[in-house]
C-alpha positions in Angstrom: 0.1 -0.2 -0.3 2.6 2.4 0.9 4.8 1.9 -2.1 1.5 2.5 -4.4 0.9 5.9 -2.6 5.0 6.6 -3.1 4.1 6.2 -6.8 0.6 8.0 -6.9 2.3 11.0 -4.8 5.9 10.8 -7.0 3.7 11.0 -10.4 1.2 13.8 -9.3 2.0 15.7 -12.4 0.9 12.9 -14.4 -1.8 12.0 -12.4 -3.6 15.0 -12.6 -3.0 15.4 -16.4 -4.8 12.1 -16.9 -7.1 13.4 -15.0 -7.9 16.7 -17.0 -7.6 14.7 -20.0 -10.8 12.3 -18.7 -12.7 15.0 -17.4 -12.2 17.0 -20.8 -13.3 14.0 -22.9 -15.5 12.0 -20.9 -17.0 14.7 -18.4 -20.7 13.3 -18.3 -19.3 11.0 -15.6 -18.9 13.4 -13.1 -22.2 15.7 -14.2 -24.3 15.0 -11.0 -21.8 15.8 -9.1 -22.1 19.3 -7.2 -19.4 22.0 -7.2 -19.4 22.7 -3.4 -17.4 19.6 -2.9 -14.3 20.9 -4.2 -14.4 22.8 -0.9 -14.5 19.8 1.2 -11.4 18.2 -1.2 -9.2 21.5 -0.9 -10.0 21.2 3.3 -8.6 17.9 2.8 -5.5 19.1 1.4 -5.6 21.2 4.2 -6.0 19.2 6.9 -2.8 17.0 5.3 -0.7 20.1 5.5 -1.3 20.5 9.1 -0.3 17.0 9.7 2.6 17.3 8.2 3.7 20.9 9.9 5.1 21.3 13.1 5.7 24.3 15.2 9.4 24.3 14.7 8.6 24.8 10.7 7.6 28.5 11.7 11.0 28.8 13.8 12.7 30.0 10.2 10.2 33.0 10.5 12.1 34.1 13.4 15.3 32.8 12.5 15.5 34.3 9.1 12.8 36.5 8.7 14.7 38.8 5.9 14.3 35.3 3.4 10.7 34.6 4.7 9.6 38.3 4.1 11.5 38.7 0.8 10.1 35.4 -0.1 6.0 36.6 0.9 6.3 40.0 -0.7 7.5 38.2 -4.0 4.7 36.0 -3.7 2.1 38.6 -3.6 3.3 40.8 -5.9 4.6 39.2 -8.9 1.4 37.0 -8.7 -1.1 39.4 -8.7 1.0 41.6 -11.4 1.4 39.2 -13.3 -2.1 38.1 -13.6 -3.2 41.9 -14.5 -0.7 42.3 -17.2 -1.9 38.9 -19.0 -5.2 39.3 -18.7 -4.8 42.7 -20.1 -2.2 41.6 -22.8 -4.3 38.9 -24.4 -7.9 40.8 -23.4 -9.4 38.3 -21.4 -13.1 38.9 -20.6 -14.2 39.7 -17.2 -14.8 35.4 -15.8 -11.3 34.5 -17.1 -9.3 37.5 -16.0 -11.5 36.8 -12.2 -9.7 33.3 -12.5 -6.1 34.4 -13.2 -6.7 37.2 -10.7 -7.7 34.8 -8.1 -4.8 32.6 -8.8 -2.7 35.3 -8.6 -3.4 36.4 -5.2 -3.4 33.1 -3.6 -0.5 31.9 -1.2 2.0 29.4 -2.7 0.9 25.5 -3.0 1.5 22.5 -0.5 3.2 20.9 -3.6 5.9 23.8 -3.9 7.9 22.1 -0.9 8.0 18.9 -2.4 9.1 20.4 -5.7 11.8 22.3 -3.4 13.0 19.0 -1.9 13.5 17.8 -5.5 15.3 20.6 -6.8 17.9 20.4 -3.5 16.5 23.8 -2.2 16.1 25.6 0.7 13.5 23.4 1.7 13.2 24.8 5.7 12.3 28.4 3.5 9.9 26.7 1.4 8.0 25.2 4.0 8.4 28.8 5.8 7.0 30.9 3.0 4.1 28.4 2.4 3.0 28.4 5.7 3.4 32.3 6.2 1.7 33.0 2.8 -1.2 30.7 3.8 -1.4 32.3 7.4 -1.4 35.8 5.6 -3.8 34.7 2.7 -7.5 35.1 4.6 -6.8 39.1 4.5 -3.9 39.2 1.7 -5.8 37.2 -1.3 -8.9 38.9 -0.6 -8.1 42.4 -0.8 -5.7 41.9 -3.9 -8.6 40.1 -5.3 -10.5 43.3 -4.7 -7.9 45.8 -6.0 -7.6 43.2 -9.5 -11.0 43.0 -10.2 -13.4 44.9 -8.1 -13.9 47.9 -10.5 -15.8 45.4 -13.1 -16.9 42.2 -10.6 -18.4 42.6 -7.1 -15.8 41.4 -4.8 -17.3 40.6 -1.0 -14.1 40.9 0.7 -15.2 40.0 4.1 -17.0 36.9 3.2 -13.5 35.5 1.3 -11.9 36.1 4.3 -14.4 33.9 6.3 -14.3 31.1 3.3 -10.3 31.0 3.4 -10.5 30.9 7.4 -13.0 28.1 7.3 -11.5 26.3 4.3 -7.8 26.7 4.9 -6.8 27.9 8.3 -9.6 25.5 10.2 -8.4 22.4 8.5 -4.6 23.4 9.0 -4.9 23.6 12.8 -7.0 20.8 13.4 -4.5 19.3 11.4 -1.7 20.8 14.1 -4.1 19.6 16.9 -4.9 16.0 15.8 -0.6 15.8 15.6 -0.2 17.0 18.9 -2.8 14.8 20.6 -2.3 11.3 18.6 1.4 11.4 17.5 1.4 8.0 16.6 -1.3 7.9 14.5 -0.2 11.0 12.5 3.2 10.0 12.3 1.6 6.2 10.4 -0.5 8.9 8.4 2.1 10.6 6.9 3.2 8.1 4.7 0.0 8.5 3.0 -1.1 11.6 3.3 0.9 13.2 0.3 -1.2 10.3 -2.3 -4.5 11.4 -0.6 -4.2 14.9 -1.6 -2.7 14.5 -5.2 -6.0 12.2 -5.5 -8.0 15.0 -3.8 -6.2 17.7 -5.8 -6.9 14.9 -8.9 -10.6 15.1 -8.1 -10.8 18.7 -8.0 -9.6 19.2 -11.4 -11.8 16.5 -12.6 -15.1 18.5 -11.5 -14.2 21.6 -12.6 -12.8 20.5 -16.0 -16.0 18.3 -16.8 -17.9 21.2 -15.6 -16.6 23.2 -18.5 -14.9 20.4 -20.9 -17.7 22.1 -23.7 -16.2 25.3 -23.7 -13.0 24.6 -23.0 -12.8 22.4 -26.4 -14.3 25.3 -28.4 -12.2 28.6 -27.3 -9.7 26.6 -24.2 -6.4 27.7 -26.0 -6.0 31.1 -25.2 -6.2 30.7 -21.3 -4.2 27.8 -21.2 -1.3 29.9 -22.8 -2.1 32.1 -20.6 -1.9 29.7 -17.7 1.2 28.4 -18.1 2.5 32.3 -19.1 1.7 32.9 -15.5 3.7 29.9 -14.5 6.5 30.6 -16.2 7.0 34.4 -14.9 6.7 33.4 -11.5 9.4 31.2 -11.6 11.4 32.7 -13.7 10.8 36.1 -12.1 11.3 34.9 -8.5 14.4 33.1 -9.3 15.7 36.6 -10.7 14.6 38.4 -7.5 17.3 35.6 -5.8 19.8 36.6 -8.3 19.7 40.4 -7.7 19.5 40.4 -3.9 22.3 38.0 -3.8 20.7 35.0 -2.6 22.3 31.3 -2.1 21.5 29.1 -5.0 19.3 27.3 -2.2 17.3 30.0 -1.5 16.6 31.4 -5.0 15.7 27.9 -6.0 13.0 27.8 -3.2 11.6 31.0 -3.8 11.3 30.6 -7.1 9.6 27.0 -6.8 6.9 28.9 -4.0 6.5 32.1 -6.2 5.2 30.3 -9.3 3.4 27.6 -7.6 0.3 28.4 -6.5 -2.8 27.3 -4.0 -4.7 27.1 -7.3 -7.2 24.6 -5.7 -8.3 27.5 -3.3 -8.6 29.6 -6.6 -11.1 27.4 -7.9 -12.6 26.7 -4.5 -13.0 31.0 -3.9 -14.4 31.0 -7.7 -17.0 28.1 -7.0 -18.5 30.0 -3.4 -18.4 33.4 -4.5 -18.8 33.7 -7.8 -21.1 31.2 -9.3 -22.5 34.1 -11.9 -18.9 33.3 -13.8 -18.4 29.5 -13.9 -15.5 30.0 -16.0 -14.2 31.7 -13.4 -12.9 28.1 -12.0 -10.9 27.3 -14.7 -7.7 29.0 -14.6 -6.9 27.6 -11.3 -7.8 24.0 -12.4 -5.9 24.3 -15.5 -3.0 26.0 -13.1 -3.1 22.6 -10.9 -2.2 20.7 -14.0 0.5 23.0 -15.1 2.3 23.7 -12.4 2.9 19.9 -11.1 4.3 19.2 -14.5 6.3 22.9 -14.9 7.6 22.5 -11.1 8.7 18.8 -12.2 10.4 19.9 -14.9 12.2 22.8 -13.0 13.0 20.1 -10.3 14.7 18.0 -13.2 17.1 20.7 -14.3 18.1 21.6 -11.1 19.1 18.8 -9.8 21.3 18.2 -13.4 23.0 21.4 -12.3 24.0 19.7 -9.3 25.4 16.7 -10.5 
């Protein structure tokens, strides 16, 4: 069983890609699934994150505050600004602009920690950045989304704040509590958590893509291009900032990967909860989830080759 779980987590990029393709060409399989289940699936992923975190993971915030500050500042400036620029350059409609903005305004994704590890980057910094950006998300994600999309679409900042607390922060806290109360259970469960999270993310993607398969098949190439550029700009500019500031190679890799790999599941969840009138707003998050696992794996391979 453990071997199967390791295979699932190790080949997550292939898994989510296969899920996306199947959902695109066989959308009727999940047509009766309610989109609100996305929130529960994301809660499962965040609960797993809480089980794997230690309070000592946050010591880096106090021991190396400059590094974490640089990473989080890059996270919440590069990706929102690139979302705004790409939406303007490609003249995206309101729904897709909102979806891209939501992706750009979300915190770093948990997969970034795995990719940083594979890329021989600064894992402690990656975990610290992901944790801090996630804690900042209830405030910054709604405010940044409002700043980018609030002129054309009504953005309820307070409601989004509460949603992120319930869907992201609360499951993480519960995970931390469970780990503190039942450490032996948690230790055994950690072997299976990456696989569970991978399957949950794949399920989220299939639900979103199957619900919008017809529209994607007709005109989905444009948003695919935008999503790929958004991710690659995040990875590239994150690394460039590390170069400009003279950071070590391991730190540059961690910042690059954390900036480029967003919690796109959260973006899709927020789009489902708060912007039901714009169903296509869920698409950028789903596509980002597929692509950033592929690009992240490729980047990790390139970085590892540079070490040899």
